[in-house]
N, C-alpha and C positions, 0 to 999 in steps of 0.2 A: 504493500500500500504506500510505503514511503517513497518507493521508486516512482509510482504514478504521480504523487504530489510533486516530486522533484522535477519530473518531465513537464508537468503542467506549468510550474514556475518558470522553467527554462523556456518553454514555448512563449509564455507571456512576455518575458524579457526580450526574446528574439523578435517578437512581433512589434514591440515598441521601437526597437532598433531599426527594424525594416521600415516602419512608418517615418521615422526620423530621416533615414537615408533617402526616402522618396521625396520628402519635403525639401531636403537640402539640394536635390538635383532637379527641382521643378522650376522651370523658367518663368519669366514675367507673364508669358502668355498662358500659363497654367498647365503646359505640357511638360512631360518628363523628358529630360535630355536622352537622346537616342543611345548615347554611350553608357547610360546608367540602367537601361531597361533589362539587359541580360543579368546584371548583378542583382537587381531587384527580384527578378523572376527566380533566381537561385535561392535568395533569402526567403521568399514567400513559399517556395517549394519545400524548403527545410521546415518551415512552420507547419505546413500541411503534412509532411512526413512525420513530424513529432505527434501531430494529432492522431494520425493513423496508428502509430505505435502505442499511444495511450489507450486507444480503443482496443487494440489487441491484448494489451496487458489486463485491461478490465474484463475482457471476455475470458482470458485465462484464469483470472481470479475467481470468476463466477463458476467456471468448470471445476476448478480445484475445490471450491466450497461444496459443490454438488457431489463430487466424488468422495469427499471426506465425510459426507453424511452417512449415518448408519443404514445398512441395507437389509438388516434382518433383526428380529426381536431376540432378546436373550432367552436362553433355555430356562424354563421354570418347571416346577413340579405339577403345574396345573395340567389336567388332561386336555388333549387336543384331538381333533378329528375332522372329517370332511363334512360333517352334517351340522356345522355351526352356522350362525346367522350370515356370516360373510360369504360362505360357500353357496348359500341359497340365493342371496341377492346378487352376487357377482362371482361366478365360478372361477374366473381367470385371476382372481385376487388371492386364491388360496396358496399356501406353501406347497401343497401337493402338486398343483398345476405348475408352479414356478420351477420346482425341482424336475418335474417331468419334461418341461420345455427345454431346460438346459441339458438334460440327459439326451433328448432328441438331437440337440445341436451337436453334442460331442459323441453321439452314437454309442451311448453307454447303457448298461443295464438291460433288463428284460424289455425288448421293444414292443411286445404285445401289451405289457402293462403300461408302458409309456404312452402308446397310442390310445389306450383306454382312458388314461387320465387326461390326455389332450383332446379327447373327443368333444368336450364342452366348448372348445374354442375352434373347432374345425370349420373352415369356410367352404364354400361351394366349389372352389377351384383347386382343392387339394392342399392348401397351406394351413397354417395354424395361427390363430390369433395370439399375438405376443402377450406374455403375462403382464400384470399391472405394473410391476416394478420397471420392466424394460420399456413398456409403453410410456411411462412418465419420463424416462430418460430420453427416449427418442424425441418426444415433443420438446423437451428442454433443448436438445441439440438443434432442432429446427429453429427455435426462437433465437438462439445465440448466433446463428449464422444467417438470419433472415430479418433485416430491420423492418420489413413490411409487416410481419406478424406483430411486432412491437407497437406499430402505429394503428393497425386495422382492428376491427371488431371480429373476433374469432368465435364461431358457434359450433356446436356439435349437432349432428343429425344421424339418426339410425336408418333413415330411409334414403332412397336414391335422390330425391329432390326435396327442396324446401321452398315453399311459396311464401313470399313476404308481401303483405299489403302495404301500399304507399298512398298517402293522401296527396292528391294532385293539386288541390287548392286549399285555401283557408276561408273560414266563414267570415262574413262581414256583418256588422251591426249598423243600423240606420236610425237616424233621428226621426221621431214620429210625433204627431200631435196627440193630445189627450183623447182617448177613445178610438184612435185610428188603428186599423188592423195592422198587426205586425207582419211584415213581409217574410216569405219563406226563403230559405237558402238551401240549395241542393249542393251538398259536398260530394265531390267526385273522388273515387278511389281507384287506384291502379294496382297492378300486381307485377312483381318480378320473381323469377324462379332461379334458384341456385341448384345446379345439378351436382353430379359426383364424377368428375373426370378421373381417369386412372393414371397414376404416376408410379413408375417402378424403376428399380436399379438392382444390380447384382455384383457381388464381390467373390473372390476366391481366397480361401485360407488353407494353409498346409495342415495336414493331419498332425504334424509335430506341435504346431501352435495350438490346435484344438485340445490336445491332451496334456498341455502344460498347465497344471492346476494353479500355478502361481500367477498366470496371466489373467488380467481382468478382461475376459472376452466380451462381457456385456458392454462395458464402457467403450471398448475399441470398435465394436460393430455399430453401436449407437452413434459414435462420433463420425465414422465413415459414412454411414447412411444419412446422418443428419446434414452433413455438408452437401452431399450430392442432391438430396431431396430439397434442401433449402435453397440451393442455387437455382434448381429447375423451377421451383415455386416462385422465387423472387423475379426471375425473368418473365414468367407468365403474368404475375400480378402487375408488373409494369407495362409490358408490351404484348401480352397475349391477345390473339385475334378472336378468341371464343370458339375456334374450331378444334374440338377435342382437347381443349384446355381452357382455363379461365379467361374472361375478358379483362384485359389490362386497363389500368387507370389512365393510360395515355391514348387509348383508342379514340378515334375521332367521332365515332357514332355510338356513344354509350359510356365513354370515359369522362374525364374532367372537361369542363366547359372552357372554351377559349377566353382568356382574360385579356391578353395583350399580344399583339404581333409586333416584334421588334422591327425597327427601321432598317437594321443591318442583317446580313447573313452571317456575320462573324463576331459581332460585339453586342453587349448589353449595356444600357445606360442607366443612370440613377433614376431618371424620370420614368423609365419603363418598369423598373422594380417598384417604384412608388405607385404607378398605375395598377400594376398587378396586385399590390397589397390592397388597394381600395376597390378593386373590381370584385372582391369577395365581400359578401354581406357581413355586416358587423357581428351578428351572433356567431357566425362561423369563425371569425377572426380570433375569438377568445381562446380557442383550442387549436389554432392553425399552426402548421409547420411548413417550412420550405424543404424541398427535396430536389437534389440535382446530382450530376456527375461531378467527380473531383476536378475535371478540367474546367467546368463552369465555375466551381468554387474559387479557383485561382483568379478568375476575372472579377468575381464579386468582392474578393478581398481588397481590390484596388479602388472600389467605388466610394465616393463621399457624398454627403448630403449638402444642402445649400450653405450650411454653417461650417463646412470643411471637416465634419466628423465622419469617420469611417462607418459604413453600414454594418460591416462584419465585426463581431466582437468575440474574442476567444473566451472559452469557459475556464474558470479556475476551480470549479467544484467537481469532485469525482462523480462520474456517471451522468453529468449534465451536459447536453450538447452545446456547441457554439451557437451564436445567435446572429440573425440578420434582421435589421429593423426591430430588434427586441424580441423576435420570435425564433424558436429553435430551427436550426438548419441541419439536415442530415444528408449524407451522400451515399450513393449506391452505384456500383459499377454497371448496373443494368439500366440506368438512366442514360439516354443518348448524350453524346458530346455535341459541341457546337458544329452545326452543319446546316445547309440550306433547307428550310422548311421543317426542321426537326422541332419537336416539343421538348424543351430542354429544362424547364424549371416549373415545378409544381408548388402551389401554395394553397393550403386548405386544411380542413378538419378530416384527417385520414380515417377517423373512426367510422366514417360513413362508407368506407369500403369494407364489405363483409367477406370474410373467409369462412367457408363451410367445410368442416371436416366430417367425413363418415366416422362413426364412433370407433371402429377398430381398424388397425393396420394388420396385414398378414405377413407371415415369415415362412420361408420354405427352404428346406435343406435338399441339395441336389448331389446325391452320392456318386452316381456313375458318370456324369458328364465329364469330370476332370480326373477320373480314376487313374488314367495312364500317367499323370504327373503327380499322383499321390496328394491331390488337393480336393477340397470340397467346396462346392458353390453354395452361396446363400443369397436368396432372392427376397426382396421386400417390395410390397406394393401398398399404395394408399389411394383413397379416392377423395378428391378435394375440388372445390370450385371457389371462385371469387368474382365479385362484381361491385362496382360503385353504385350504391343504392340511391344516393341523392347527388346527381352530377353537379348541381349548383353549389355543393359544399366544397368543391375543389376547383381551383382555376389553374390555367396553365399558360406559360409564356412560350410563344412559338417564334422561331427565327423567320426572317423574311424569305419569300420565295416558296416554290413548291418542292417537296421532297423528291429526290431522285430515286426511282425504283431500281431493283437489282438488274432489271433488263435494260436500264438506261433511259426509260421513259420518265415522264413526270406524272405525279398524282395530283388530281385537281382537288377542289373543295376548299372551303374557307376555315376548316377546323371547327 
């Protein structure tokens, strides 16, 4: 923890030095001398790199704390069994199921007894529902590698779809004379549906590793699967087109509403950031956040308001993000960089993007596929969907021009 505080202090000091350097080399016309730009960019990049290292250390501290937590109850003289209340309400939460699950993973013990114990969690595709302890770890790994889940609203669903009612308008009251009939108001409701798209990945593990009792297999698999699934999720939550995957928040027909179109294809100005801020309705601004790519952040760090104050402020508090115009700003590598027609900066209340998880994830051991190399394959799948429920709750800044498609053509539309 002391190392994190030390790095935060170092970053703050470097940022003050960077600002001072910039002011020293700013001419009477307000522009920075060309000879100083490269040095400034290096200093700003170092500030940015320190921020990334602080975030990594904070994630490591969170993982260490989770792995240090007790994973089993102490042995007592109290009688135990499979007919307790926990096994009746949630069979995958029992110690028997957990032991059987990891025996299946390591291919140990009486396999008929193992499969019998696992039958409460068997899914229709031949896999097994992961026991509760592993399920919690896997979700934690997803959250630690996926900033979108930290910002969005995450719900659980046991069915394939979840229908969400949405009020499309608000009621209005009217002034009336004494005795006059009160006018009726028809409130209209819409509906959006969250589905359950399938996401999966697979890894190979040597038999030597599987049978090494000192190795924390659960943590290893959870971390590997968590990173892979988290990256795939985050990409879809930002840029997904809704075809066999979630509809991303950047989609032009169902994602964030267009707040501002920049005048340039390569640069963002203070006025455009200010316009984006106030394009969002006041109630949404109370919990709003900025989200962008790190290359965009490097530009934003140079912007000043009309009183010559920098818009970007580094955070000195542990686990608190930096700010832009007083609101938190986060970065993701899955946000687009600056390019013609790209939607590069989000601002809004991200809680109005809903992520729907199917209740259980499945896990499967593949014994024969890699037998020639003395390895075992492990496959995991989950079903998830995501959608921005209230598009007006998030605004986006778009660069000038039309985005170039992969085939070289241009996409039309005004976003």
